[in-house]
KEDREN-923687 format. One record per residue (C-alpha): residue in one letter; residue number from 1; x negated, y negated, z. Coordinates in nm, 4 decimals. Example, Ala and Ser with C-alpha at 12.3 -4.5 7.8 and 13.67 -1.06 7.14 Angstrom:
<mido a 1 <-1.2300 0.4500 0.7800>>;
<mido s 2 <-1.3670 0.1060 0.7140>>;
***
This chain:
<mido m 1 <-0.4851 -1.8538 2.6354>>;
<mido e 2 <-0.8534 -1.6667 2.7107>>;
<mido p 3 <-1.0935 -1.6688 2.4311>>;
<mido i 4 <-1.1130 -1.3548 2.2392>>;
<mido p 5 <-1.4505 -1.1896 2.3421>>;
<mido d 6 <-1.6911 -1.0105 2.1080>>;
<mido y 7 <-1.5017 -0.6790 1.9970>>;
<mido t 8 <-1.7827 -0.5249 1.7124>>;
<mido s 9 <-1.8129 -0.2031 1.9236>>;
<mido s 10 <-1.4869 -0.0600 1.8912>>;
<mido v 11 <-1.1300 -0.0258 1.7467>>;
<mido a 12 <-1.0533 0.0077 2.1519>>;
<mido e 13 <-1.1876 -0.3150 2.2441>>;
<mido e 14 <-1.0667 -0.5539 2.0095>>;
<mido l 15 <-0.7076 -0.4094 2.0885>>;
<mido k 16 <-0.8136 -0.4627 2.4213>>;
<mido a 17 <-0.9458 -0.8517 2.3904>>;
<mido l 18 <-0.5796 -0.9237 2.1530>>;
<mido a 19 <-0.4202 -0.8180 2.4090>>;
<mido v 20 <-0.5753 -1.0034 2.6935>>;
<mido s 21 <-0.5612 -1.3205 2.4350>>;
<mido g 22 <-0.1876 -1.2427 2.3830>>;
<mido a 23 <-0.2178 -1.1797 2.0514>>;
<mido l 24 <-0.1014 -0.8415 2.0708>>;
<mido t 25 <0.1117 -0.6505 2.3414>>;
<mido p 26 <-0.0434 -0.4289 2.5066>>;
<mido d 27 <0.0497 -0.0498 2.3376>>;
<mido a 28 <-0.0714 0.2941 2.5062>>;
<mido a 29 <-0.0171 0.5019 2.1524>>;
<mido q 30 <-0.1889 0.2622 1.9639>>;
<mido m 31 <-0.4752 0.2801 2.1967>>;
<mido q 32 <-0.4815 0.6817 2.1680>>;
<mido v 33 <-0.4951 0.6181 1.7528>>;
<mido a 34 <-0.8115 0.3784 1.8345>>;
<mido a 35 <-0.9832 0.6045 2.0765>>;
<mido k 36 <-0.9970 0.8928 1.8038>>;
<mido l 37 <-1.0803 0.6072 1.5095>>;
<mido d 38 <-1.3886 0.5264 1.7685>>;
<mido h 39 <-1.4596 0.9091 1.7559>>;
<mido v 40 <-1.4806 0.8553 1.3944>>;
<mido l 41 <-1.7319 0.5266 1.4103>>;
<mido t 42 <-2.0115 0.7169 1.6725>>;
<mido c 43 <-2.0301 0.9733 1.4253>>;
<mido l 44 <-2.1213 0.7467 1.1565>>;
<mido k 45 <-2.3179 0.5437 1.3743>>;
<mido e 46 <-2.5415 0.9263 1.4475>>;
<mido t 47 <-2.6019 0.9760 1.1145>>;
<mido k 48 <-2.9048 0.8386 0.8872>>;
<mido p 49 <-2.8259 0.5767 0.6101>>;
<mido a 50 <-2.8151 0.6454 0.2893>>;
<mido k 51 <-3.1716 0.6880 0.0966>>;
<mido k 52 <-3.1116 0.5139 -0.2890>>;
<mido s 53 <-3.2939 0.8549 -0.3723>>;
<mido s 54 <-3.0077 1.0571 -0.2404>>;
<mido a 55 <-2.6796 1.0231 -0.2321>>;
<mido l 56 <-2.6145 1.2685 0.0106>>;
<mido g 57 <-2.8896 1.1570 0.2631>>;
<mido w 58 <-2.6327 0.9643 0.5073>>;
<mido l 59 <-2.4613 1.2929 0.5752>>;
<mido f 60 <-2.7824 1.4344 0.7738>>;
<mido a 61 <-2.7612 1.3990 1.1729>>;
<mido r 62 <-3.0583 1.1495 1.2975>>;
<mido g 63 <-3.3577 1.3483 1.3448>>;
<mido s 64 <-3.1661 1.6770 1.2714>>;
<mido g 65 <-3.2346 1.7855 0.8645>>;
<mido k 66 <-2.9067 1.9419 0.8202>>;
<mido p 67 <-2.5460 1.8226 0.7385>>;
<mido r 68 <-2.3244 1.6671 0.9387>>;
<mido k 69 <-1.9736 1.7503 0.9024>>;
<mido i 70 <-1.7433 1.3848 0.9871>>;
<mido r 71 <-1.4050 1.5278 1.0544>>;
<mido g 72 <-1.1560 1.2094 0.9327>>;
<mido l 73 <-0.8157 1.1379 1.0480>>;
<mido y 74 <-0.5002 1.1203 0.9434>>;
<mido v 75 <-0.2485 0.8661 1.1355>>;
<mido h 76 <0.1101 0.9315 1.1050>>;
<mido g 77 <0.4445 0.7646 1.1612>>;
<mido s 78 <0.7534 0.5674 1.1423>>;
<mido v 79 <0.6425 0.1924 0.9435>>;
<mido g 80 <0.6109 -0.0611 1.1653>>;
<mido r 81 <0.3964 0.1055 1.4585>>;
<mido g 82 <0.0132 -0.0781 1.3798>>;
<mido k 83 <-0.1226 0.2090 1.1659>>;
<mido t 84 <-0.2815 0.0075 0.8610>>;
<mido m 85 <-0.3841 -0.3024 1.1432>>;
<mido l 86 <-0.5773 0.0027 1.3168>>;
<mido m 87 <-0.7313 0.1382 0.9979>>;
<mido d 88 <-0.8259 -0.2007 0.9304>>;
<mido m 89 <-1.0210 -0.2882 1.2107>>;
<mido f 90 <-1.2216 0.0790 1.1731>>;
<mido f 91 <-1.2833 -0.0110 0.8162>>;
<mido k 92 <-1.4360 -0.3622 0.9247>>;
<mido k 93 <-1.6790 -0.1854 1.1842>>;
<mido a 94 <-1.7841 0.1091 0.9311>>;
<mido p 95 <-2.1380 0.1345 0.9877>>;
<mido i 96 <-2.1888 0.2368 0.6580>>;
<mido a 97 <-2.2170 -0.0206 0.3141>>;
<mido r 98 <-2.0368 0.2147 0.0457>>;
<mido k 99 <-1.6556 0.2316 0.1394>>;
<mido r 100 <-1.3272 0.1765 -0.0043>>;
<mido r 101 <-1.0415 0.0523 0.1377>>;
<mido a 102 <-0.7336 0.1107 -0.1387>>;
<mido h 103 <-0.3552 0.1557 -0.0982>>;
<mido f 104 <-0.3363 0.5712 -0.2164>>;
<mido h 105 <-0.0938 0.4788 -0.5424>>;
<mido e 106 <-0.3823 0.2360 -0.6597>>;
<mido f 107 <-0.6533 0.4728 -0.5662>>;
<mido m 108 <-0.4853 0.7642 -0.8206>>;
<mido a 109 <-0.4523 0.5262 -1.1013>>;
<mido d 110 <-0.8034 0.4740 -1.0786>>;
<mido v 111 <-0.8759 0.8465 -1.0839>>;
<mido h 112 <-0.6303 0.9204 -1.3393>>;
<mido s 113 <-0.7644 0.6205 -1.5031>>;
<mido r 114 <-1.1140 0.7529 -1.5105>>;
<mido i 115 <-1.0022 1.1287 -1.5895>>;
<mido h 116 <-0.9042 0.9234 -1.9486>>;
<mido e 117 <-1.1889 0.7607 -1.9681>>;
<mido h 118 <-1.4589 1.1004 -1.9262>>;
<mido r 119 <-1.1894 1.2840 -2.1640>>;
<mido q 120 <-1.2481 1.0387 -2.4315>>;
<mido k 121 <-1.6435 1.0680 -2.4051>>;
<mido l 122 <-1.5709 1.3880 -2.4457>>;
<mido k 123 <-1.3939 1.3161 -2.7742>>;
<mido r 124 <-1.6764 1.1222 -2.8694>>;
<mido g 125 <-1.9515 1.3715 -2.7910>>;
<mido e 126 <-2.0903 1.1534 -2.5631>>;
<mido t 127 <-2.0749 1.4351 -2.2741>>;
<mido r 128 <-2.0209 1.8342 -2.2977>>;
<mido q 129 <-1.8271 1.8493 -1.9474>>;
<mido a 130 <-1.5003 1.9206 -2.0442>>;
<mido d 131 <-1.3663 1.8882 -1.6732>>;
<mido p 132 <-1.2979 1.5630 -1.6165>>;
<mido v 133 <-1.3170 1.6032 -1.2073>>;
<mido p 134 <-1.6382 1.6710 -1.0870>>;
<mido p 135 <-1.7882 1.4365 -1.2714>>;
<mido v 136 <-1.5183 1.1461 -1.1285>>;
<mido a 137 <-1.5480 1.2863 -0.8612>>;
<mido a 138 <-1.8864 1.2133 -0.7825>>;
<mido a 139 <-1.9039 0.8983 -0.9664>>;
<mido l 140 <-1.6335 0.8335 -0.6431>>;
<mido f 141 <-1.8379 0.9512 -0.4132>>;
<mido a 142 <-2.1874 0.7175 -0.5117>>;
<mido e 143 <-1.9531 0.4009 -0.4935>>;
<mido a 144 <-1.7585 0.5253 -0.1325>>;
<mido e 145 <-1.8768 0.8022 0.1399>>;
<mido l 146 <-1.5954 0.6543 0.3700>>;
<mido l 147 <-1.2253 0.6506 0.2149>>;
<mido c 148 <-0.9237 0.4706 0.3366>>;
<mido f 149 <-0.6507 0.4963 0.2062>>;
<mido d 150 <-0.2847 0.2724 0.3546>>;
<mido e 151 <0.0723 0.4791 0.2586>>;
<mido f 152 <-0.0926 0.8418 0.1662>>;
<mido s 153 <0.2625 0.9042 0.0257>>;
<mido v 154 <0.2830 1.2204 -0.3176>>;
<mido t 155 <0.5179 1.1570 -0.5227>>;
<mido d 156 <0.4561 1.2048 -0.8635>>;
<mido i 157 <0.3487 1.5218 -1.0481>>;
<mido t 158 <0.0204 1.4414 -1.1658>>;
<mido d 159 <-0.0948 1.3260 -0.7857>>;
<mido a 160 <0.0033 1.6280 -0.7381>>;
<mido m 161 <-0.1881 1.8822 -0.9284>>;
<mido i 162 <-0.4628 1.6809 -0.9204>>;
<mido l 163 <-0.5451 1.6577 -0.5115>>;
<mido a 164 <-0.6544 1.9709 -0.4147>>;
<mido r 165 <-0.9353 2.0164 -0.6937>>;
<mido l 166 <-1.0556 1.6591 -0.6320>>;
<mido f 167 <-1.0745 1.6738 -0.3131>>;
<mido t 168 <-1.2146 1.9557 -0.3176>>;
<mido e 169 <-1.5167 1.8196 -0.4942>>;
<mido l 170 <-1.5374 1.4872 -0.2961>>;
<mido f 171 <-1.4901 1.6593 0.0580>>;
<mido g 172 <-1.7786 1.9322 -0.0751>>;
<mido l 173 <-1.9484 1.6057 -0.1369>>;
<mido g 174 <-1.9526 1.5106 0.1988>>;
<mido c 175 <-1.6478 1.2507 0.2145>>;
<mido v 176 <-1.4759 1.0909 0.5086>>;
<mido l 177 <-1.1115 1.0519 0.4672>>;
<mido i 178 <-0.9526 0.8519 0.7180>>;
<mido a 179 <-0.5414 0.7892 0.5901>>;
<mido t 180 <-0.1455 0.6574 0.7005>>;
<mido s 181 <0.1367 0.7597 0.5986>>;
<mido n 182 <0.4485 0.7222 0.7043>>;
<mido v 183 <0.5129 1.1411 0.7128>>;
<mido a 184 <0.2727 1.4404 0.8768>>;
<mido p 185 <0.0567 1.6355 0.5970>>;
<mido d 186 <0.3381 1.8523 0.5656>>;
<mido d 187 <0.5978 1.6935 0.4786>>;
<mido l 188 <0.4122 1.5755 0.1761>>;
<mido y 189 <0.5329 1.6327 -0.1736>>;
<mido r 190 <0.8409 1.7764 -0.0094>>;
<mido e 191 <1.0878 1.8946 -0.3046>>;
<mido g 192 <0.8588 1.8194 -0.4966>>;
<mido l 193 <0.8412 1.9915 -0.8526>>;
<mido n 194 <0.6172 2.2578 -0.8076>>;
<mido r 195 <0.5037 2.2064 -0.5173>>;
<mido s 196 <0.3729 2.5334 -0.4242>>;
<mido l 197 <0.0986 2.4158 -0.6406>>;
<mido f 198 <0.0849 2.1718 -0.3692>>;
<mido l 199 <0.0234 2.3125 -0.1002>>;
<mido p 200 <-0.3647 2.4401 -0.1448>>;
<mido f 201 <-0.4195 2.0981 -0.0625>>;
<mido i 202 <-0.2411 2.0417 0.2850>>;
<mido g 203 <-0.4687 2.3110 0.3738>>;
<mido l 204 <-0.7716 2.1364 0.2693>>;
<mido l 205 <-0.7064 1.8279 0.4191>>;
<mido e 206 <-0.6278 1.9806 0.7552>>;
<mido t 207 <-0.9770 2.1286 0.7118>>;
<mido h 208 <-1.1479 1.7922 0.6817>>;
<mido v 209 <-0.9211 1.5324 0.8721>>;
<mido d 210 <-0.7707 1.5859 1.2451>>;
<mido v 211 <-0.3889 1.5037 1.1903>>;
<mido v 212 <-0.2385 1.2751 1.4955>>;
<mido t 213 <0.0670 1.1060 1.5109>>;
<mido l 214 <0.1574 0.7354 1.6246>>;
<mido d 215 <0.5041 0.6921 1.8176>>;
<mido s 216 <0.4729 0.3398 1.9350>>;
<mido p 217 <0.8123 0.2860 2.0796>>;
<mido t 218 <0.7822 -0.0639 1.9094>>;
<mido d 219 <0.8431 -0.1458 1.5682>>;
<mido y 220 <0.6332 -0.4271 1.5079>>;
<mido r 221 <0.7091 -0.5317 1.1638>>;
<mido m 222 <1.0009 -0.5721 1.2006>>;
<mido q 223 <0.9482 -0.7622 1.4750>>;
<mido k 224 <0.7697 -0.9936 1.2628>>;
<mido l 225 <0.9480 -0.9638 0.9600>>;
<mido a 226 <1.2430 -1.0929 1.1456>>;
<mido n 227 <1.1108 -1.4543 1.1347>>;
<mido l 228 <1.0026 -1.4329 0.8138>>;
<mido p 229 <1.1783 -1.7008 0.5466>>;
<mido v 230 <1.3300 -1.5349 0.2558>>;
<mido y 231 <1.5010 -1.7897 0.0570>>;
<mido i 232 <1.3172 -2.1075 0.0353>>;
<mido s 233 <1.4220 -2.4300 -0.1732>>;
<mido p 234 <1.3940 -2.6944 -0.3034>>;
<mido l 235 <1.0552 -2.6033 -0.5151>>;
<mido d 236 <0.7903 -2.8767 -0.3934>>;
<mido a 237 <0.4063 -2.7762 -0.2087>>;
<mido r 238 <0.6258 -2.6726 0.0814>>;
<mido a 239 <0.7771 -2.4451 -0.0656>>;
<mido d 240 <0.4704 -2.2538 -0.2065>>;
<mido a 241 <0.2363 -2.2929 0.1175>>;
<mido a 242 <0.5798 -2.0641 0.2450>>;
<mido m 243 <0.5675 -1.8415 0.0235>>;
<mido t 244 <0.1742 -1.7791 0.0576>>;
<mido a 245 <0.2119 -1.7730 0.4266>>;
<mido a 246 <0.5131 -1.4960 0.4218>>;
<mido w 247 <0.3079 -1.2655 0.1566>>;
<mido n 248 <-0.0001 -1.2997 0.3702>>;
<mido q 249 <0.2067 -1.1666 0.7225>>;
<mido v 250 <0.3795 -0.9124 0.4971>>;
<mido t 251 <0.0435 -0.8032 0.3692>>;
<mido d 252 <-0.1865 -0.8441 0.6920>>;
<mido g 253 <-0.4248 -1.0617 0.4733>>;
<mido v 254 <-0.5156 -0.7947 0.2329>>;
<mido k 255 <-0.6537 -0.9105 -0.0813>>;
<mido g 256 <-0.3833 -0.8049 -0.3550>>;
<mido a 257 <-0.4842 -0.7075 -0.6856>>;
<mido p 258 <-0.2830 -0.6827 -1.0048>>;
<mido v 259 <-0.1359 -0.3194 -1.0883>>;
<mido e 260 <0.0324 -0.2044 -1.3417>>;
<mido v 261 <0.2941 0.0385 -1.2906>>;
<mido p 262 <0.3861 0.3774 -1.5151>>;
<mido r 263 <0.7082 0.3964 -1.7021>>;
<mido k 264 <0.8157 0.6306 -1.9852>>;
<mido g 265 <0.4908 0.6498 -2.1599>>;
<mido r 266 <0.4039 0.2376 -2.0530>>;
<mido s 267 <0.3657 0.0203 -1.8022>>;
<mido i 268 <0.4710 -0.2559 -1.6195>>;
<mido h 269 <0.2211 -0.5232 -1.5421>>;
<mido v 270 <0.2880 -0.6253 -1.1413>>;
<mido p 271 <0.0421 -0.9784 -1.1412>>;
<mido l 272 <-0.0365 -0.9179 -0.7641>>;
<mido a 273 <0.0234 -0.6159 -0.5412>>;
<mido a 274 <-0.0877 -0.5239 -0.1824>>;
<mido g 275 <0.0220 -0.1981 -0.0674>>;
<mido r 276 <0.3920 -0.1539 -0.1401>>;
<mido a 277 <0.4319 -0.5645 -0.1852>>;
<mido a 278 <0.4487 -0.7071 -0.4674>>;
<mido r 279 <0.4265 -1.0705 -0.6093>>;
<mido f 280 <0.5567 -1.2138 -0.9604>>;
<mido s 281 <0.6554 -1.5309 -1.0697>>;
<mido f 282 <0.9791 -1.5994 -1.2109>>;
<mido s 283 <0.8808 -1.5754 -1.6005>>;
<mido d 284 <0.6358 -1.3046 -1.5440>>;
<mido i 285 <0.9659 -1.0258 -1.3751>>;
<mido c 286 <1.2714 -1.3030 -1.5686>>;
<mido e 287 <1.1327 -1.4062 -1.9180>>;
<mido k 288 <0.9829 -1.0703 -2.0046>>;
<mido p 289 <1.1887 -0.7918 -2.2078>>;
<mido l 290 <1.2496 -0.5943 -1.8990>>;
<mido g 291 <1.5322 -0.4049 -1.8412>>;
<mido a 292 <1.7311 -0.2761 -1.4961>>;
<mido a 293 <1.4914 0.0742 -1.5200>>;
<mido d 294 <1.2093 -0.1485 -1.5073>>;
<mido y 295 <1.3347 -0.2898 -1.2223>>;
<mido l 296 <1.4770 0.0499 -1.0356>>;
<mido a 297 <1.0805 0.1383 -1.1336>>;
<mido l 298 <0.9748 -0.1206 -0.8550>>;
<mido a 299 <1.2277 -0.0793 -0.6580>>;
<mido e 300 <1.1002 0.2562 -0.6125>>;
<mido r 301 <0.7094 0.1657 -0.5956>>;
<mido f 302 <0.7371 -0.1133 -0.3718>>;
<mido d 303 <0.9461 -0.2083 -0.0465>>;
<mido q 304 <0.8872 -0.6285 -0.0678>>;
<mido i 305 <0.8835 -0.8367 -0.3687>>;
<mido f 306 <0.8446 -1.2021 -0.4253>>;
<mido v 307 <0.9412 -1.3787 -0.6965>>;
<mido e 308 <0.8312 -1.7555 -0.7035>>;
<mido h 309 <0.9973 -2.0450 -0.9248>>;
<mido v 310 <1.3297 -1.9827 -0.9649>>;
<mido p 311 <1.4491 -2.2631 -1.1689>>;
<mido q 312 <1.7640 -2.3414 -1.2368>>;
<mido l 313 <1.9866 -2.1926 -1.5249>>;
<mido g 314 <2.1247 -2.2909 -1.8283>>;
<mido p 315 <2.3342 -2.1813 -2.0759>>;
<mido e 316 <1.9693 -2.1462 -2.2698>>;
<mido k 317 <1.8621 -1.9549 -2.0250>>;
<mido r 318 <2.1430 -1.6674 -2.0447>>;
<mido n 319 <1.9111 -1.3481 -2.1463>>;
<mido e 320 <1.6980 -1.4975 -1.8114>>;
<mido a 321 <1.9661 -1.5397 -1.6173>>;
<mido k 322 <2.1010 -1.1772 -1.6510>>;
<mido r 323 <1.8107 -1.0075 -1.6152>>;
<mido f 324 <1.7963 -1.2302 -1.2838>>;
<mido i 325 <2.1289 -1.0908 -1.1895>>;
<mido n 326 <1.9532 -0.7750 -1.2360>>;
<mido l 327 <1.6794 -0.7302 -1.0479>>;
<mido v 328 <1.9029 -0.8859 -0.7588>>;
<mido d 329 <2.1539 -0.6361 -0.7843>>;
<mido t 330 <1.8728 -0.2850 -0.8460>>;
<mido l 331 <1.6489 -0.4102 -0.5147>>;
<mido y 332 <1.9478 -0.4832 -0.3153>>;
<mido d 333 <2.0848 -0.1165 -0.3770>>;
<mido n 334 <1.7555 0.0123 -0.2621>>;
<mido t 335 <1.7576 -0.2316 0.0360>>;
<mido v 336 <1.4456 -0.3941 -0.1109>>;
<mido r 337 <1.3212 -0.6776 0.1196>>;
<mido l 338 <1.3146 -0.9528 -0.1730>>;
<mido y 339 <1.1504 -1.3402 -0.1031>>;
<mido v 340 <1.2646 -1.6361 -0.3350>>;
<mido s 341 <1.1591 -1.9470 -0.3964>>;
<mido a 342 <1.3620 -2.1839 -0.6361>>;
<mido e 343 <1.4211 -2.5300 -0.7487>>;
<mido t 344 <1.7878 -2.5075 -0.5189>>;
<mido s 345 <2.0274 -2.2962 -0.3371>>;
<mido a 346 <2.0553 -1.9811 -0.4807>>;
<mido e 347 <2.4816 -2.1289 -0.5357>>;
<mido d 348 <2.3865 -2.3624 -0.7636>>;
<mido i 349 <2.1033 -2.1611 -0.9429>>;
<mido l 350 <2.3158 -2.1486 -1.2904>>;
<mido t 351 <2.4945 -2.4333 -1.4322>>;
<mido e 352 <2.8145 -2.2496 -1.5863>>;
<mido r 353 <2.9613 -1.9869 -1.3807>>;
<mido r 354 <3.2228 -1.8024 -1.6115>>;
<mido g 355 <3.4009 -1.5286 -1.7561>>;
<mido t 356 <3.2379 -1.1510 -1.6496>>;
<mido e 357 <2.8744 -1.3268 -1.6375>>;
<mido g 358 <2.9807 -1.5906 -1.3667>>;
<mido f 359 <3.1780 -1.3061 -1.1644>>;
<mido e 360 <2.8520 -1.1195 -1.1953>>;
<mido f 361 <2.6604 -1.4257 -1.0208>>;
<mido d 362 <2.9206 -1.4624 -0.7564>>;
<mido r 363 <2.8231 -1.1026 -0.6440>>;
<mido t 364 <2.4473 -1.2044 -0.6911>>;
<mido v 365 <2.5096 -1.5187 -0.4767>>;
<mido s 366 <2.6639 -1.3226 -0.1764>>;
<mido r 367 <2.3848 -1.0175 -0.2178>>;
<mido l 368 <2.1242 -1.2447 -0.1753>>;
<mido f 369 <2.2675 -1.4210 0.1457>>;
<mido e 370 <2.3227 -1.0321 0.2512>>;
<mido m 371 <1.9233 -1.0038 0.1710>>;
<mido r 372 <1.8775 -1.2159 0.4199>>;
<mido s 373 <2.0692 -1.1112 0.7371>>;
<mido a 374 <1.9157 -0.9151 1.0077>>;
<mido d 375 <2.1441 -0.6065 0.9381>>;
<mido y 376 <2.0140 -0.5827 0.5861>>;
<mido l 377 <1.6356 -0.5761 0.7143>>;
<mido a 378 <1.7291 -0.3717 0.9640>>;
<mido r 379 <1.9200 -0.0685 0.6765>>;
<mido h 380 <1.5557 -0.1484 0.5272>>;
<mido q 381 <1.3042 -0.0860 0.7430>>;
<mido a 382 <1.5856 0.2682 0.8793>>;
<mido e 383 <1.5474 0.3465 0.5368>>;
<mido r 384 <1.1916 0.3401 0.4604>>;
<mido a 385 <1.1378 0.5171 0.7774>>;
<mido e 386 <1.3016 0.7573 0.6921>>;
<mido a 387 <1.1059 0.7912 0.3043>>;
***
């Protein structure tokens, strides 16, 4: 293979270099999106650097003294077409210091946390600003003039009701937005409660971003996932390395972080999450008092779940075995992709298989085998594409 040349100047040049090296397959649809991302890069490069005395200094075009409005980009299309890869290339090249790349749901969790903290300050008499949205937006903009969101999706009514007000403030300050999504803006929060109150956000969004569809004929994610091991045993250094390699493939190397998944007034702790992938140890997910409803909340939030270090389960681990059965059943019913590292083969996880629990575990073993199949992976991908 030829060495990959320096491709720091544009997303399109990076794509071409990777294609020449054989690391990527040339894709015309991706190149079209790359050109639009490069246009945003050019606009960013033509602005003055921000001055410490003014959060808005960076918005003024060189030498013009006038505010420059930079339109962002909203890229939508089916899963596995390369949207996240392109956005990550763009983000690394964006020539500004204050920028943020996040999964959309993680960003909104941060927003709600800041709003809650502002209201606590109001109660303590530390602020007289009754409306938390303007100061929260100002703080977010002070940290990042460029926001890059992966998997822009609105499913929560609390998010839906606040987005228009929040982004009216952010766009007014000069925030530039780049987002990827599986759906077009008009389909955001489709069938959602009180959707009429959400519609102004769609109009606001389309005023500040260009909308482009990425319709590549090839599902690159499916090609990549099809070759990943999903059940690894026994537990050893090789198993740990294989799970980490699979995690890095699934997340495209994005640095993960702990998150909290809300459920009926409380939250489920996820030790490591990146986008719509979550990583647990067996003790995190099966030795804590979690039930089927908790596992359903995780299945609705994540497309791919890793469970590491599953031990062999004897009679003294009956509760843990029951939770493991519930977990596999729930993930299977919701076509979540499950990756497991275990002490033994699936058939030998439960040391005693008697009565109802024995029958239930036989079903679990069968499902674990089916979840490794190409048919299950195809169903997983198809349902995510329709989501």
